VODREN-828542 format. One line per 2 residues: their letters; for each residue x, y negated, z of C-alpha. Coordinates in steps of 0.5 Angstrom, whole numbers. Last residue first. Layout:
% VODREN-828542
A	X:Y:Z | ...
***
This chain:
% VODREN-828542
AF	37:44:11 | 33:37:11
LK	34:31:8 | 34:32:1
LV	27:33:0 | 25:27:3
AD	29:24:-3 | 22:27:-7
LG	19:20:-5 | 25:16:-10
SH	30:11:-7 | 31:5:-6
NL	27:3:0 | 27:10:3
SC	27:8:11 | 26:15:14
DA	25:17:22 | 20:11:21
HA	18:6:27 | 22:0:26
RL	20:1:18 | 12:1:20
VP	13:-7:23 | 19:-8:17
KA	13:-7:12 | 14:-1:7
KY	18:1:1 | 17:8:4
AV	17:9:11 | 18:17:13
GF	15:18:19 | 17:25:23
GA	14:28:29 | 7:25:28
AR	2:22:32 | 6:15:33
FM	8:15:26 | -1:16:25
PL	-2:10:30 | 3:6:26
DN	0:7:19 | -4:1:19
AG	2:-3:20 | 4:-1:13
DG	9:3:8 | 6:11:10
AA	8:18:10 | 8:23:16
MV	10:29:17 | 8:35:24
RE	12:40:26 | 14:36:31
AS	7:34:33 | 6:42:35
LD	2:46:31 | -4:50:32
LQ	-7:49:25 | -13:47:27
NR	-9:42:32 | -6:39:26
IR	-12:38:23 | -15:34:29
IL	-9:31:30 | -8:27:22
HD	-15:27:22 | -15:23:28
AK	-9:18:26 | -12:16:19
AQ	-18:14:24 | -14:10:28
AD	-11:7:23 | -18:5:19
VV	-23:11:15 | -30:6:17
PG	-35:12:18 | -41:13:11
CV	-42:6:7 | -38:1:4
RG	-41:-5:3 | -40:-10:-3
TL	-46:-7:-7 | -41:-4:-12
KG	-46:-3:-19 | -49:2:-23
DA	-55:0:-20 | -54:1:-13
RE	-46:3:-10 | -43:4:-4
LT	-36:4:-4 | -33:10:1
NA	-28:11:5 | -21:15:5
YA	-20:23:7 | -17:28:2
HD	-15:35:5 | -11:41:1
FG	-8:37:-4 | -7:40:-10
LE	-4:33:-15 | -9:32:-19
AK	-15:35:-15 | -12:31:-9
LR	-11:25:-13 | -18:25:-16
ET	-21:25:-10 | -16:20:-7
FY	-18:16:-13 | -26:15:-11
TF	-25:16:-4 | -23:9:-4
GG	-18:6:1 | -16:6:7
SV	-13:13:6 | -11:20:8
LV	-8:25:3 | -7:31:7
TV	-2:37:5 | -1:43:9
IG	6:47:9 | 7:53:6
AA	14:51:2 | 11:51:-5
KL	6:47:-2 | 10:43:0
AS	15:43:-6 | 10:41:-11
IL	7:35:-7 | 15:32:-8
ER	14:32:-14 | 9:29:-16
AG	11:24:-12 | 18:23:-14
PN	17:16:-16 | 11:13:-15
LR	4:14:-18 | 2:10:-24
LR	-6:7:-23 | -6:2:-27
ER	-11:5:-34 | -14:11:-32
YV	-15:10:-24 | -17:2:-25
TD	-21:3:-31 | -25:8:-28
LA	-26:3:-22 | -28:-2:-27
SA	-34:2:-28 | -37:1:-22
EL	-40:-5:-25 | -38:-11:-20
GE	-45:-14:-16 | -40:-15:-9
LL	-33:-14:-10 | -31:-20:-5
AV	-36:-16:0 | -30:-10:1
RR	-24:-15:1 | -28:-19:8
TL	-30:-11:11 | -24:-8:9
SE	-20:-14:13 | -24:-14:18
RF	-23:-7:19 | -16:-7:18
DI	-15:-12:24 | -10:-18:21
EG	-4:-19:22 | -1:-12:22
RM	4:-14:15 | -1:-8:12
AA	-7:-13:13 | -3:-20:11
ET	-1:-17:5 | -9:-14:3
IE	-12:-21:5 | -7:-25:0
AV	-9:-20:-5 | -16:-20:-4
QD	-16:-28:-6 | -10:-27:-11
KK	-14:-20:-15 | -21:-25:-15
GC	-23:-25:-22 | -28:-20:-23
QD	-24:-14:-26 | -17:-17:-22
AI	-22:-15:-15 | -21:-7:-18
ED	-15:-8:-18 | -12:-12:-10
IC	-17:-6:-8 | -13:-1:-12
EI	-7:-3:-8 | -2:0:-13
DI	5:4:-14 | 1:10:-12
LT	4:15:-6 | 6:10:-2
SD	3:3:-4 | -5:6:-3
MD	-5:13:-1 | -2:14:5
TV	1:22:7 | 0:27:12
FL	5:34:11 | 3:38:16
GF	7:46:17 | 14:43:18
DT	20:48:20 | 20:49:13
LR	24:43:11 | 29:45:16
RG	32:42:22 | 39:44:23
AP	41:37:27 | 35:33:27
VF	35:28:23 | 35:20:22
AF	35:18:15 | 37:13:10
DV	36:9:5 | 43:5:0
GA	43:-1:-2 | 50:-3:1
AD	46:-8:5 | 40:-5:7
CL	44:1:9 | 48:-4:14
EA	42:-7:16 | 39:0:17
VG	44:2:21 | 46:-5:25
DR	43:-2:32 | 45:5:34
RQ	42:12:34 | 48:17:35
AD	51:21:29 | 53:28:29
VL	54:30:22 | 54:24:17
RF	50:28:12 | 51:26:5
AS	45:24:-1 | 46:22:-8
AD	51:27:-12 | 48:34:-7
IQ	49:34:1 | 57:31:2
EI	58:32:9 | 62:26:13
AR	64:29:20 | 65:26:27
AG	59:21:27 | 60:14:32
SH	54:11:29 | 58:5:27
RA	65:10:24 | 60:13:20
LN	57:8:17 | 63:4:15
KL	66:11:12 | 60:12:8
VP	60:5:5 | 68:5:5
TE	67:12:0 | 60:8:-5
ID	54:11:-6 | 51:11:-13
TG	44:14:-13 | 43:13:-6
LV	41:17:0 | 45:17:8
VL	43:22:12 | 45:21:19
NM	46:27:24 | 43:28:31
***
C-alpha cells in the first residue's frame, strides 16, 4: 500500500513525519503537488497529521492504474457542485435557514434521509418552479477540478454516473454539460407552474444510490475493486461500501472514516494523481 500526499506547498518535514508514522520505506515525487510514500501502513493519526499540515492524502494499492477502474459514481450536491441545491431553492422563498438545518443534520447522519427530504421539500410548497432555473443559472458552480476529472475519466474509457438525493432538474443539465453516461435523482412534483411540496416517483436515498451503483456495476460485469465512488455525507456510505475506492470531498467525519481518499484542500482532479 502506498500513501499519496497532495497539496500545493508540501514541506519536506511533513513528508518525513508522515513517512515515519506510516512506516514508509521511500518518498517519491509524483509532481510539484503530489508525493508517494512507498509501502506505507494504514495507521491511526495519518488523517490528523495531514489536517494539521493542510494537505490531503489517500491510501492506494501499489501499482493501481486509473484504467483499472471501469465505473465512477459521484454524488452531486457539495461534491460535484459547491451548493446544496435544495437550500438555494428554499432561499427563493425565505426558508433557507430552516432547510439548511435539516440538510446538515441529514448529512451528519442524525436524521433519516427520507424523513429529511420529505420535511425539506414540504417547505417548498407554492414556490414558482422558475426558481429552479434561477438557482441553476445564478448559484450552481462546479467544484474545483470537477470538469477536468470527468473529462479525464471519460477519456480513459470509464463509465461515469451522477447519482443524487437532490433533483433531476439539476442532474439532467449537468449530465448534458459534462457528458455523464447516466444520472439519477429525485423529481420535484409541479402543478400550475408551482412546486407542490412533494417528490414524485421512487425516492433516491442512500440505499437507492448504492443500488444504482451495484446495478450498473453488474451490467458492466465489474468487480467492486474496479468501481470508484465520490461523496461528502452520510447518505453516501452505502455507495462507498459497494465500491472498491471511496473519495470523500470536503466530507463529514462519518464518511471520511470510510474513505480511501480524503480531499479537503485539493480540487477533485487531484484524484488523477493517485494512480500510476
